[in-house]
N, C-alpha and C positions, 0 to 999 in steps of 0.2 A: 089154351090156358092149360098148366100142369093139373094133373088131379090131385087135390090135397086131401090127404087122410090125417086124422087128429089122433095124438097119443090115447085119447080115451074120449068118447061122445055120450053123453047124458041128456036125454032132451028135457028129462025132468028130475031133479035130485033135491036132496036137503043138503043146503050149503052150511055146515056146521059154524062157519062164524058169522051167520046171519039167524041160526036159529029157527028157519021157518022155510016151508017148500018154496023155492025160486026156480026160474029157468035160469041157468047159468051163463056166465058172460062168455063171449068168446075171446080168448087171450091168445093173441101172435107173440110169441117169443121168437125174437130175431138175435140169433147168435145161440147156437146150441155147442158150447163148449162145455167144459165142465160143469160150470155153474149154471150155465143156461140150460142144460140138459137136466140136471138136478130139481131146478127151479119148475122148468115144465112138467117133469114126470110128478112133483109134487102137487101142482094145480092141478092136474090131470085126475090124480088120485084124490083129490078134495071135490070131485064134481064139475069142473070148469073144462069147457071145450076149448081144446091147445091146438094152436097151429104153430107149426113150427119152420124154419128156417135158419140156414146156417151159412156163412159166407164160403166156406171150403168147399160146399156141395156134399158133403160127406153126411150119411145118415148118423143117427147119434142116439142109442139104446134103444128104447123102443118106438122113438119118432122115426116116421117116414115124413121126409120134408118137401117142400116145392122147391122149384129151381128159380122161383122168382118171389122175392118176398113182398110184391104187389099184391100176387095172390092170397097171401095170408092177411096181409094188412087190410085187404078189401073186406074180410067177412068179421073185422075185429072190432070190439067195443074197447078194449085196452091193448096197446102195442108197448109190450116189455121189451125193452133192450138189455142184453147181457153181452156186451162187447168188449174189446181188450182196452181200447184207447179213444181217446176225444176225437182223434181222425176218423176212426171207423165209424163211431155214433155220426158224426156230421155226413159223412158220405151215405150211410144207409138213410137216415132221415131225408138226405137230398131226393135219395131215389125213390122212396116211398110216398112222400108228403103229399103229391097230387091222387094219392089213391086213398088217404085218409077218410073216414066218413065222417060227417057233421057231428060233433060232439065226441069222437074217438081222444081217448087219452092217452098221451105218451109217457110211459112211466120207465124209466132209465135207471137202472141199478147198475151202471156200469163205474169204474172207478177212473176218473177223469179230473183235469185242472181246474180249479174255481172260475178260471176266465173261459174254460171251454163250457163249465155247465152254465153261466151265465148267458152266454151267446146263445146256446140252446134254448134257454128259458126265453130271452127274448124274441127269439125267431118262431117259437111255437105258441109264445103267450099262454093265457090259462088253460089250455089244454096240456100242458107238460109238467109233470111231477120228476122234480130230481128225489131218487130214493138209494143212494149207496147201502150196500149191507157189510156188515161185520160177522164174519163167520166164513166157513168152507163147506163142501159138499157134506161132510155128515151133519153139519149144522144146519145145512137145508134141508134134508133128509128128515130131520127130527122136529123141523118146523119151529126152529130156536134161534133164528139169526135175529140180529139186533138193525134196526132198520134206521136211518136217519132220512125222513121224509121233508120235503120243501115243496110247496106249491100253493095254487088257489085253493083255497077251503073247499069250494065244490068237486073241485079236482081230486081233491085229497080224500073229501067223503065217499066218490065213487070208487076209489082205489083201494080204500080201507079192508074190504073182505079179501081182496087178493093178497094185500100185503099182510094182514093177520093170521092168513094162512100158512105162511112164509116165518112168521115170528112175530117180534115185539115192535111196536112203531114209537119213534119217537120224533116229534113234532120240532122240525129246525127252520128258523126264519132264514130264507132265501135259498137259492140252489148253489151258489159260492160257498156259501156257509156250510152248508152239508157237504160239499165235495171237500172243501178245507179239512172239515173235522173226520171225514173217511182218511184222509191223508195222515194226519195226525194220529189217528188211531193206528194205521199199519208202521208208522215210524216206531211206535212203542214194539211192534210186533219184530221189525227189522234188528232193533237194537237188542233185543232178548236172543235172536238167532246169532247174532255176532258176539254177545256175553257168552253163549253157549259155547261157540267155537272157540274162545279163549280158553275156556273151562277145559275143554276136550284136547286144546293143544297143549296146555300145561300138563295134564294129566297123563297125555302120551310120552310128554319129555322127563316124566317122573317115573315112566316104566309101569303105570297102573293099570290093572284090566279094566276094560273097556266095560265091561258089564257090572264090576263092583261100582265105577264111577257113576253110572248110569243109576244105580239103585240110590246112591248119597245123593247126586243131584234131584232127583226126584222127591227128596225131604224138604228141599231149600225154595228157594223163590221162584227158579226155574222149573219147578216139578211138575206144574201143567203142561208147559212144553215137552220137556222129555218125554211124559206118559203118552201123551199123544203121537208123537213123532218117534217111539222107539224102535220101530220097524226099521227106519233108517238111520238111525245112530249107533247100531251095533257092530261089534267088529265084524261080522258076516251078517248083513242085514236078511233077515227070514225071508224077506220077498223084494229082490232088486227089481223086480219088474212091478213092484206095486205103485199103482196110479196117483200121480201128484194130485195132492188138494189144493195147493197154492203154488205156483212156481216160481222159481228164483228171477226167471225174467219178469213175471209180472210184478213180484215185488221191488225190483230194480228199476222198473219203470216207474212205479208209486213213488219210490224216495226220488228221483230225478226231477218227478212234477212236484215234488213238495219243495225239494231244494229251489228250484224254477220259481216258486209261486211265492215263497218266503223271501228270496232273495236273500239267501242266507247259507252259510257253510253247511254240510249236512254230510258228514263221515259215511254213514251207511249207505248212501248213493254210491259212493265210489267205490267202498268194499264188496258191497254185493255185484256191482257192473263188473268188478275185476275178478270174480269169485271164478277158479279155474273148473268149472263144472258145467254139463248141458243145461241151459237155460230153461228146457223143458223140466229141471228135474224139480222136484219137491224142494221147498225151502228148506227142510231139514238138511238135505244134502251140503248146503252152504255150511253147516256148522261141522262138518266131517272132512272139510278139505285139507290137505297137509299144510304142515307149515311152511314157511319161506325157504325157498332153495338157500342151501347153504353158501352158495357160490357169491350172492349179492352180500352176506354177511362178512366176506374175508377181507375186503378194505377196513371195514369197519374195526375188525379185530386187530387188522395191523394198525389201525390209529391209536386203539387202546393200549398196545404194546408200546406205541412211540413215548406215550404218557407216562406209562409204566418204569420204562427203562431209560427215559429220557434220550435215545438214541434216535437223531433224526431220520436214521436210513429207513426205519418203519413208516414216518410221513412219506418218502417217497414212493414206498411199495403202496400205500394206500391213495394217495392223491395222483391225478393227471399232472403233469409238469405245468400246466396251464391254469392250476386251479389258484384261487384265492381263499383267504379266510379273513371274514370281515367282522366287525363289531364296533362298539365303543369303548373307548381307552379315553380315560380321564377327561369324560365328559364331550370328547370328539369321535366322529367316525373315523375308522381306519380300514384301510383294504390293502392287507399284505400278500404279495406275491409268495410262492411256496419258497423259495429261496429265504427269502425274508423271515418267513415263519419259522422254516428250521432252525435260524441262526438263534433264535430265542432257546433254544435247549443245550443243555451241557453237554451232554453225552454220558449222563450218570444219573441215577433213580435222585428224586428229591429227598431231602432227609426223611420228611416223615412221609415217605411212600407206604407203610407198612399201615398207616392209619387212613389213606385214601381210597375211595371206591369208584367204580364206573359201571354204567347199568345202560343198554341200550332198550330204550323204551318202546319205540315205534318204528314199522318199517312198511313201506307202500310199494308195491312193485307194479308198473304200469308198462309192461313188456321190456323195451329198452332203458327205461329211466325208471328211478325209483327216490324216494325220499326217506329219510330215517331221522329218528332224534335220538339224544342221548342225554342224560345225568351224569355229571363228574361231580365227586364231591372232594375237595380238595383241602383239608385242612377245616377250617371254619368257613369255607367260601364254597359257593355250589354254582356250577356251571350247566348252562344249557347250551348245549351244542345241535344245531339242523343242519342237516347236509342234503346235497343234491348229488346224485350217483347216476352214471351211464354206464350201458354195457358197453365195451370197447374191445374190438379183436378177441372176442370169445369171452372176455373177463370183466370184471366190474371194478372201476375206479370212482373216486370221490371226485367230483368235479366244482365244488363249491362248497364252503361251510361258513354257516353265520352262528353267532354266538351271544350268549348274555350271562353276565356275572352278576351273583347276589352275593354279597357278603354278610356275615353273622348278624350284624349292626341291623341290616336292611338297606343299606346304600346299595349303590350298583355302579361296576366300574370293570375295565376288562383286565386281562392279566398283563 
């Protein structure tokens, strides 16, 4: 059996959360990534004997870990899981279950799907506490995590001193509810990161100095995020090698879990997964990625020129020859081939062209395919166009378009 050394051993110490002299519990921390290492260090500094294990086999910080998690679990009163996902939690629990001592509590701080949390709760019964945490490494270090704890009351009472050393505990009914609430909380973070991305992209398009933009953004609703992540957001980051507190890959994983669990569209899941940056980079890096490659905008701009000039040659540049344009016309669905669509245009601008406007609203690129939407205001009517594009022979073309027309009166029809 491998020799097990602890981050810090104290046979008799004052536990500040209990306010009396007590023999500290031994806590096995399984998963010594960024959060696991911070949690293990915090607990050791507060008088617990901490046994560590990491799936990678690497040492983490001051911890010297055992090669077999059973060695750590066999000595533990509390087994704390700080793992990447539900699969890792399930595999580790399967591996160590026979080594759990009678009465040992499994305290899971990992971010996993609601169904995965429920399955672990059913399997481990009253000895399982699901307690996902809100916060990152600096929050752990400060003992300021917000913890969503669900479990049997006796088990919760036993792990309270550990949880209170890490932060503030909020009791939640049911492991699935705790897991779902954590995902929803992370969704708000993902939304803030993507909102910051849009702000920085627009500022770059306007040629504004990044430092000045960050100064102003700190004054608004995104101020807290900008202040915490300024190192990563600057034009020339002060520390390009600064350790990530929460990675793009981890947040993308959480958003994918939320989308699947809610069975609802979640744009942040796709936007984060498609971020052209190292998934191990801090989430703030997702806000600094360059705007979409101009090449994918080329057919959309040709399409705009077609409407502005009335010249169908621009549509032939924009669309693949096999493209269709589809929508509702006079209450009936229509599907025009490209030749039929081009025939609708007279080759000259509309009489009111000066009063018309067109705007590309969204574009999402997924390697060789993309989607885009556009708003066109033609007199009293507004069109919403939705495009599917593909990269063909080194360039982008529109493969299909669907549209919706809203008249000023609120009635709907096609052109």
